[in-house]
C-alpha positions as CSV (number, residue, x, y, z in Angstrom):
1,M,29.4,-0.8,4.9
2,S,29.3,-2.7,8.1
3,L,27.0,-5.6,8.7
4,S,24.9,-3.8,11.2
5,S,24.3,-0.8,8.9
6,H,23.5,-3.1,6.0
7,L,21.0,-5.0,8.2
8,E,19.4,-1.7,9.3
9,E,19.1,-0.6,5.7
10,L,17.5,-3.9,4.8
11,R,15.0,-3.5,7.7
12,R,14.1,0.0,6.5
13,K,13.6,-1.3,3.0
14,H,11.4,-4.1,4.4
15,E,9.3,-1.6,6.3
16,N,8.9,0.6,3.2
17,L,7.8,-2.4,1.1
18,K,5.3,-3.4,3.8
19,A,3.8,0.1,3.8
20,E,3.7,0.0,-0.1
21,V,1.9,-3.3,0.0
22,E,-0.6,-2.1,2.6
23,E,-1.3,1.1,0.6
24,A,-1.7,-0.8,-2.7
25,Q,-4.1,-3.3,-1.1
26,R,-6.3,-0.3,0.1
27,S,-6.4,1.1,-3.5
28,P,-9.3,-0.5,-5.4
29,G,-7.7,-0.1,-8.8
30,Y,-4.3,-1.4,-8.0
31,D,-3.0,-4.3,-10.1
32,Q,-2.9,-7.6,-8.2
33,Y,0.3,-8.6,-10.1
34,A,2.0,-5.5,-8.9
35,I,1.0,-6.2,-5.3
36,S,2.3,-9.8,-5.8
37,D,5.6,-8.4,-7.0
38,L,5.9,-6.1,-4.0
39,K,5.2,-9.0,-1.7
40,K,7.9,-11.1,-3.4
41,Q,10.4,-8.2,-3.0
42,K,9.5,-7.9,0.6
43,L,10.0,-11.7,1.2
44,K,13.4,-11.6,-0.5
45,V,14.5,-8.7,1.8
46,K,13.2,-10.6,4.8
47,E,15.1,-13.7,3.8
48,E,18.2,-11.7,3.4
49,I,17.8,-10.1,6.8
50,F,17.4,-13.6,8.3
51,R,20.3,-15.0,6.4
52,L,22.6,-12.2,7.6
53,S,21.3,-12.2,11.1
54,A,22.0,-16.0,11.4
55,A,25.6,-15.6,10.2
């Protein structure tokens, strides 16, 4: 897998996580710990995108 395709896949994953977080926050019964976990995953993906982009 080339770097550009890997970055694109990470960006897609980040967007999917963003949508999941937004949907979970709109759902009144959604567990706050699960939302926190999704946000952490999203941040890790964002950091990986930044790290690979800077290389």
